[in-house]
VONUTI-763948 format. One record per residue (C-alpha): residue number from 1; residue in one letter; x, z, y. Coordinates in Angstrom, 1 decimal. Example, Ala and Ser with C-alpha at 12.3 -4.5 7.8 and 13.67 -1.06 7.14 Angstrom:
// residues 2
+-----+-----+--------+--------+--------+
!   n ! res !      x !      z !      y !
+-----+-----+--------+--------+--------+
!   1 !   A !   12.3 !    7.8 !   -4.5 !
!   2 !   S !   13.7 !    7.1 !   -1.1 !
+-----+-----+--------+--------+--------+
END
This chain:
// residues 276
+-----+-----+--------+--------+--------+
!   n ! res !      x !      z !      y !
+-----+-----+--------+--------+--------+
!   1 !   M !    0.0 !    0.2 !    0.2 !
!   2 !   P !    1.3 !   -0.9 !    3.4 !
!   3 !   A !    2.7 !    2.3 !    5.8 !
!   4 !   E !    0.2 !    1.5 !    8.3 !
!   5 !   E !   -2.8 !    1.8 !    5.7 !
!   6 !   Q !   -1.5 !    5.0 !    4.4 !
!   7 !   V !   -1.3 !    6.5 !    8.0 !
!   8 !   G !   -4.6 !    5.2 !    9.0 !
!   9 !   Q !   -5.8 !    7.0 !    5.7 !
!  10 !   L !   -3.7 !   10.3 !    6.4 !
!  11 !   K !   -5.7 !   10.5 !    9.7 !
!  12 !   G !   -9.2 !    9.9 !    8.4 !
!  13 !   R !   -8.5 !   12.6 !    6.0 !
!  14 !   Q !   -7.1 !   14.7 !    8.6 !
!  15 !   Q !  -10.6 !   14.0 !   11.1 !
!  16 !   H !  -12.7 !   15.2 !    7.4 !
!  17 !   S !  -10.3 !   17.9 !    6.5 !
!  18 !   P !   -8.9 !   20.3 !    8.7 !
!  19 !   T !   -7.8 !   23.1 !    6.6 !
!  20 !   R !   -5.5 !   20.5 !    4.9 !
!  21 !   R !   -4.1 !   19.1 !    8.5 !
!  22 !   G !   -0.3 !   20.9 !    8.0 !
!  23 !   P !    0.8 !   19.0 !    5.2 !
!  24 !   N !   -1.1 !   15.3 !    5.8 !
!  25 !   W !   -0.4 !   16.0 !    9.3 !
!  26 !   R !    3.4 !   16.2 !    9.3 !
!  27 !   L !    3.4 !   13.4 !    6.1 !
!  28 !   A !    1.4 !   11.1 !    8.9 !
!  29 !   A !    4.1 !   11.5 !   11.4 !
!  30 !   A !    6.9 !   10.8 !    9.0 !
!  31 !   L !    5.4 !    7.7 !    8.0 !
!  32 !   A !    4.8 !    7.0 !   11.6 !
!  33 !   M !    8.0 !    7.7 !   12.6 !
!  34 !   A !    9.4 !    5.3 !    9.9 !
!  35 !   I !    6.9 !    2.7 !   11.3 !
!  36 !   G !    8.0 !    3.1 !   14.8 !
!  37 !   A !   11.5 !    2.8 !   13.9 !
!  38 !   A !   11.1 !   -0.6 !   11.6 !
!  39 !   Q !    9.3 !   -1.9 !   14.7 !
!  40 !   G !   11.4 !   -0.6 !   16.9 !
!  41 !   A !   14.2 !   -2.7 !   18.6 !
!  42 !   P !   14.1 !   -6.6 !   17.8 !
!  43 !   L !   16.3 !   -8.1 !   15.1 !
!  44 !   R !   18.7 !  -10.5 !   16.5 !
!  45 !   A !   19.2 !  -13.8 !   14.8 !
!  46 !   C !   21.4 !  -16.5 !   15.7 !
!  47 !   A !   21.8 !  -21.2 !   15.0 !
!  48 !   S !   24.6 !  -23.5 !   15.7 !
!  49 !   D !   24.9 !  -24.0 !   19.5 !
!  50 !   V !   24.1 !  -27.5 !   18.9 !
!  51 !   D !   20.7 !  -28.6 !   18.8 !
!  52 !   F !   19.2 !  -29.5 !   15.8 !
!  53 !   P !   15.6 !  -31.0 !   16.8 !
!  54 !   P !   12.9 !  -30.5 !   15.3 !
!  55 !   Y !   14.4 !  -27.3 !   13.7 !
!  56 !   V !   16.0 !  -25.6 !   16.5 !
!  57 !   F !   16.9 !  -26.9 !   19.8 !
!  58 !   T !   16.4 !  -26.0 !   23.6 !
!  59 !   S !   13.3 !  -27.3 !   25.3 !
!  60 !   S !   11.7 !  -26.4 !   28.8 !
!  61 !   S !    9.2 !  -28.5 !   28.2 !
!  62 !   G !    5.8 !  -25.8 !   28.2 !
!  63 !   F !    7.5 !  -23.1 !   28.8 !
!  64 !   A !    7.2 !  -21.0 !   32.0 !
!  65 !   G !   10.4 !  -19.6 !   33.7 !
!  66 !   G !   13.2 !  -22.3 !   32.4 !
!  67 !   A !   14.0 !  -23.7 !   28.9 !
!  68 !   Q !   14.1 !  -21.8 !   25.8 !
!  69 !   D !   15.2 !  -22.2 !   22.1 !
!  70 !   T !   12.4 !  -23.7 !   19.9 !
!  71 !   G !   11.6 !  -25.8 !   16.9 !
!  72 !   L !   10.2 !  -25.3 !   13.2 !
!  73 !   A !   13.2 !  -23.0 !   12.4 !
!  74 !   V !   12.1 !  -20.5 !   15.1 !
!  75 !   N !    8.4 !  -20.7 !   14.5 !
!  76 !   V !    8.5 !  -19.7 !   10.7 !
!  77 !   L !   11.4 !  -17.1 !   11.4 !
!  78 !   Q !    8.5 !  -15.4 !   13.7 !
!  79 !   R !    6.0 !  -15.4 !   11.9 !
!  80 !   A !    7.9 !  -14.2 !    8.6 !
!  81 !   L !    9.0 !  -11.7 !   11.0 !
!  82 !   R !    5.0 !  -10.5 !   12.2 !
!  83 !   R !    4.4 !  -10.8 !    8.8 !
!  84 !   A !    6.4 !   -7.8 !    7.9 !
!  85 !   G !    5.5 !   -6.0 !   11.2 !
!  86 !   R !    8.4 !   -6.9 !   13.2 !
!  87 !   E !    9.3 !   -7.7 !   16.9 !
!  88 !   P !   10.2 !  -11.2 !   17.7 !
!  89 !   A !   13.3 !  -12.0 !   16.7 !
!  90 !   I !   16.1 !  -12.4 !   19.9 !
!  91 !   V !   17.7 !  -15.6 !   19.2 !
!  92 !   Q !   20.7 !  -16.8 !   20.3 !
!  93 !   R !   23.1 !  -19.9 !   20.0 !
!  94 !   L !   26.4 !  -19.6 !   19.0 !
!  95 !   P !   29.4 !  -21.9 !   17.2 !
!  96 !   W !   28.2 !  -22.2 !   14.1 !
!  97 !   R !   30.5 !  -20.7 !   12.2 !
!  98 !   R !   31.1 !  -17.7 !   14.3 !
!  99 !   C !   27.2 !  -17.3 !   13.6 !
! 100 !   R !   27.7 !  -16.5 !    9.8 !
! 101 !   E !   30.7 !  -14.7 !   10.3 !
! 102 !   M !   28.3 !  -12.2 !   12.2 !
! 103 !   V !   25.7 !  -11.9 !   10.3 !
! 104 !   A !   28.0 !  -11.5 !    7.2 !
! 105 !   H !   29.8 !   -8.6 !    9.0 !
! 106 !   G !   26.3 !   -7.3 !   10.0 !
! 107 !   Q !   26.5 !   -7.7 !   14.1 !
! 108 !   I !   23.4 !  -10.0 !   13.5 !
! 109 !   D !   20.6 !   -9.8 !   11.1 !
! 110 !   I !   19.7 !  -13.6 !   10.5 !
! 111 !   A !   21.2 !  -17.1 !   10.8 !
! 112 !   I !   18.8 !  -20.0 !   11.1 !
! 113 !   D !   19.5 !  -23.4 !    8.9 !
! 114 !   V !   22.0 !  -22.7 !    6.5 !
! 115 !   P !   22.2 !  -25.5 !    4.5 !
! 116 !   T !   21.8 !  -25.4 !    0.7 !
! 117 !   R !   25.2 !  -26.3 !   -0.1 !
! 118 !   E !   26.8 !  -23.6 !    2.7 !
! 119 !   L !   24.9 !  -20.7 !    0.6 !
! 120 !   D !   26.8 !  -18.3 !   -0.2 !
! 121 !   E !   25.7 !  -15.4 !   -2.9 !
! 122 !   K !   28.2 !  -13.1 !   -2.5 !
! 123 !   R !   28.2 !  -12.5 !    1.0 !
! 124 !   F !   24.9 !  -13.3 !    1.8 !
! 125 !   L !   20.8 !  -12.9 !    0.4 !
! 126 !   A !   19.4 !  -16.5 !    1.3 !
! 127 !   S !   15.5 !  -17.4 !    1.8 !
! 128 !   D !   13.8 !  -20.1 !   -0.1 !
! 129 !   A !   14.3 !  -23.4 !    1.6 !
! 130 !   Y !   12.1 !  -24.3 !    4.4 !
! 131 !   A !   12.5 !  -27.6 !    4.9 !
! 132 !   E !   14.3 !  -30.2 !    3.1 !
! 133 !   V !   16.6 !  -32.7 !    5.1 !
! 134 !   H !   18.3 !  -35.8 !    4.4 !
! 135 !   H !   21.8 !  -37.6 !    5.8 !
! 136 !   V !   22.6 !  -40.9 !    7.4 !
! 137 !   Y !   25.6 !  -42.6 !    8.6 !
! 138 !   F !   26.4 !  -44.9 !   11.6 !
! 139 !   Y !   29.1 !  -47.6 !   11.6 !
! 140 !   S !   29.9 !  -50.4 !   13.8 !
! 141 !   S !   29.1 !  -53.3 !   13.3 !
! 142 !   R !   31.8 !  -55.1 !   14.9 !
! 143 !   K !   34.4 !  -53.5 !   12.4 !
! 144 !   Y !   32.3 !  -53.7 !    9.3 !
! 145 !   P !   30.6 !  -56.9 !    9.7 !
! 146 !   D !   30.0 !  -57.5 !    6.5 !
! 147 !   G !   27.4 !  -54.3 !    6.0 !
! 148 !   A !   27.7 !  -50.7 !    5.5 !
! 149 !   P !   31.1 !  -49.7 !    4.5 !
! 150 !   L !   30.1 !  -47.0 !    1.9 !
! 151 !   R !   29.3 !  -47.8 !   -1.8 !
! 152 !   A !   29.6 !  -44.1 !   -3.3 !
! 153 !   P !   30.1 !  -41.2 !   -2.4 !
! 154 !   S !   33.8 !  -41.1 !   -3.7 !
! 155 !   D !   34.5 !  -43.4 !   -0.5 !
! 156 !   L !   34.2 !  -41.1 !    2.2 !
! 157 !   R !   37.7 !  -40.4 !    1.3 !
! 158 !   R !   39.3 !  -42.8 !    2.8 !
! 159 !   Y !   38.2 !  -43.0 !    5.7 !
! 160 !   T !   38.0 !  -41.2 !    9.1 !
! 161 !   V !   34.3 !  -39.3 !    9.5 !
! 162 !   C !   32.9 !  -37.7 !   12.3 !
! 163 !   G !   30.7 !  -35.2 !   12.6 !
! 164 !   L !   29.1 !  -33.3 !   15.2 !
! 165 !   F !   30.8 !  -29.5 !   16.3 !
! 166 !   G !   30.7 !  -27.0 !   13.3 !
! 167 !   S !   30.2 !  -29.2 !   10.8 !
! 168 !   R !   31.4 !  -28.9 !    7.2 !
! 169 !   L !   32.2 !  -32.1 !    6.2 !
! 170 !   D !   34.4 !  -30.8 !    3.1 !
! 171 !   A !   31.0 !  -30.5 !    1.9 !
! 172 !   F !   30.5 !  -34.2 !    1.4 !
! 173 !   G !   34.0 !  -34.4 !    0.1 !
! 174 !   V !   36.1 !  -35.5 !    3.3 !
! 175 !   D !   39.8 !  -35.4 !    3.2 !
! 176 !   P !   40.1 !  -32.4 !    6.1 !
! 177 !   S !   42.8 !  -34.6 !    7.5 !
! 178 !   R !   40.4 !  -37.7 !    8.0 !
! 179 !   E !   37.8 !  -35.3 !    9.7 !
! 180 !   D !   36.4 !  -35.4 !   13.4 !
! 181 !   V !   33.9 !  -32.5 !   14.1 !
! 182 !   G !   34.9 !  -32.2 !   17.9 !
! 183 !   S !   31.6 !  -33.9 !   19.2 !
! 184 !   K !   29.1 !  -31.6 !   21.1 !
! 185 !   N !   26.5 !  -34.5 !   20.8 !
! 186 !   E !   25.6 !  -37.7 !   18.7 !
! 187 !   R !   26.4 !  -39.3 !   22.4 !
! 188 !   S !   29.9 !  -38.2 !   22.0 !
! 189 !   A !   30.1 !  -39.2 !   18.4 !
! 190 !   I !   28.9 !  -42.4 !   18.4 !
! 191 !   A !   31.1 !  -42.9 !   21.2 !
! 192 !   K !   33.9 !  -42.4 !   18.7 !
! 193 !   V !   32.5 !  -45.1 !   16.3 !
! 194 !   V !   32.1 !  -47.6 !   18.5 !
! 195 !   E !   35.3 !  -47.1 !   19.8 !
! 196 !   G !   37.1 !  -46.9 !   16.4 !
! 197 !   R !   37.9 !  -43.6 !   16.7 !
! 198 !   C !   35.8 !  -42.6 !   13.4 !
! 199 !   D !   35.2 !  -45.5 !   10.9 !
! 200 !   V !   31.4 !  -43.3 !   10.4 !
! 201 !   F !   29.3 !  -40.5 !   11.6 !
! 202 !   I !   27.3 !  -38.9 !    9.4 !
! 203 !   E !   24.0 !  -37.2 !   11.1 !
! 204 !   I !   20.9 !  -35.5 !    9.3 !
! 205 !   R !   17.8 !  -38.7 !    9.6 !
! 206 !   E !   14.9 !  -36.0 !   10.4 !
! 207 !   V !   17.4 !  -35.1 !   13.5 !
! 208 !   V !   17.7 !  -38.8 !   14.1 !
! 209 !   D !   14.3 !  -39.4 !   13.8 !
! 210 !   S !   13.3 !  -36.2 !   15.8 !
! 211 !   L !   15.7 !  -37.2 !   19.0 !
! 212 !   S !   14.6 !  -41.1 !   18.8 !
! 213 !   E !   11.1 !  -39.4 !   19.7 !
! 214 !   R !   11.8 !  -37.2 !   22.4 !
! 215 !   D !   14.8 !  -39.5 !   24.2 !
! 216 !   A !   14.5 !  -43.0 !   24.8 !
! 217 !   S !   17.7 !  -43.5 !   25.5 !
! 218 !   L !   18.9 !  -42.3 !   22.5 !
! 219 !   R !   16.9 !  -44.3 !   20.5 !
! 220 !   D !   18.4 !  -47.0 !   22.4 !
! 221 !   L !   21.7 !  -45.9 !   21.5 !
! 222 !   F !   20.6 !  -45.5 !   17.9 !
! 223 !   N !   19.3 !  -48.9 !   17.8 !
! 224 !   A !   22.5 !  -50.6 !   19.5 !
! 225 !   P !   23.8 !  -53.7 !   18.7 !
! 226 !   A !   27.1 !  -52.7 !   17.7 !
! 227 !   L !   26.0 !  -49.6 !   15.5 !
! 228 !   R !   24.5 !  -50.0 !   12.0 !
! 229 !   R !   23.2 !  -47.3 !   10.0 !
! 230 !   A !   22.8 !  -46.4 !    6.2 !
! 231 !   S !   21.4 !  -43.5 !    4.0 !
! 232 !   L !   24.5 !  -41.7 !    2.5 !
! 233 !   P !   25.4 !  -42.9 !   -0.7 !
! 234 !   G !   24.5 !  -40.1 !   -3.4 !
! 235 !   D !   22.5 !  -37.7 !   -0.6 !
! 236 !   A !   20.3 !  -35.5 !   -2.7 !
! 237 !   P !   17.9 !  -33.8 !    0.0 !
! 238 !   T !   19.4 !  -30.8 !    1.2 !
! 239 !   G !   17.4 !  -27.1 !    1.7 !
! 240 !   L !   17.5 !  -25.8 !    4.9 !
! 241 !   H !   17.5 !  -21.9 !    4.9 !
! 242 !   F !   17.5 !  -18.4 !    6.4 !
! 243 !   E !   21.0 !  -16.4 !    5.5 !
! 244 !   F !   20.7 !  -12.7 !    5.4 !
! 245 !   N !   23.9 !   -9.7 !    5.4 !
! 246 !   R !   23.5 !   -8.7 !    1.9 !
! 247 !   A !   24.5 !   -5.0 !    2.7 !
! 248 !   S !   21.9 !   -4.6 !    5.3 !
! 249 !   K !   19.2 !   -2.0 !    4.4 !
! 250 !   D !   16.8 !   -4.5 !    5.2 !
! 251 !   G !   17.6 !   -7.4 !    3.5 !
! 252 !   R !   15.7 !   -7.6 !    0.4 !
! 253 !   A !   12.6 !   -7.3 !    2.2 !
! 254 !   L !   13.3 !   -9.6 !    4.9 !
! 255 !   Q !   14.0 !  -12.0 !    2.2 !
! 256 !   Q !   10.8 !  -11.0 !    0.3 !
! 257 !   S !    8.6 !  -11.8 !    3.7 !
! 258 !   F !   10.7 !  -14.6 !    4.4 !
! 259 !   N !   10.0 !  -16.2 !    0.8 !
! 260 !   A !    6.3 !  -15.2 !    0.9 !
! 261 !   T !    5.7 !  -16.6 !    4.3 !
! 262 !   I !    7.5 !  -20.0 !    3.6 !
! 263 !   R !    5.8 !  -20.4 !    0.3 !
! 264 !   D !    2.4 !  -20.0 !    2.2 !
! 265 !   L !    3.1 !  -22.3 !    4.6 !
! 266 !   I !    4.2 !  -25.0 !    2.1 !
! 267 !   H !    1.4 !  -24.1 !   -0.2 !
! 268 !   D !   -1.3 !  -24.3 !    3.2 !
! 269 !   D !    0.4 !  -27.6 !    4.0 !
! 270 !   A !    0.9 !  -25.7 !    7.4 !
! 271 !   M !    4.8 !  -27.0 !    8.1 !
! 272 !   G !    4.1 !  -29.9 !   10.1 !
! 273 !   R !    1.5 !  -28.0 !   12.3 !
! 274 !   M !    4.5 !  -25.3 !   13.2 !
! 275 !   M !    6.3 !  -28.0 !   14.9 !
! 276 !   P !    6.7 !  -27.8 !   18.2 !
+-----+-----+--------+--------+--------+
END
């Protein structure tokens, strides 16, 4: 039985049984204090400081007082915390590796949008995947006029590969000496491809689609004559998860609340309605 219901029942008994008020009152007070502590300070969550629409991104549309972080992941996060009786989390945007390290060391409670291939069960508890994404890559039509240069996943070892800042290209088998993850946005990474500094740029298809819907100039860039795109060979759908500090006393309860929320949203086909 939820603690709130126990408190309510105890209060009701106190009103009808004044002779038993002492022990029941003390138990009710203890439960109320526990609930208050659980619902006190907001939890802290972090996501990459590189926009990742439609999952996490900064937007000023529809917000009073300036830009705010929004996205499907943020909405699922707050829904799961509400289910657990928590206040909305404070979301920080940080360099991705720093975000995860701060969760690992208990300085932040939740990491947002951890790809399945990056999950680390030794240090973290992970939620079920709330979404799946697919990868595409961009290449120069001038440099590769005969078509897509990649035929198999192993081909990536022979090329200089661009990714956004914080990307884990080693998960795709890219040689660390031939990767460039210094770009803070898609425009910068694509410029490197067009200029010949990178052979290919790996990005998430759903992110490209979302950016194209929101930004006409980016849509034009993605479809520029000098650029081509193709599905990444051997790519399988990649899940997006929330991670919690394994040592946290709240970790298991948060994991259960997030998993229950994700299952309900998927079962009710409600993820689409959670999109900002």
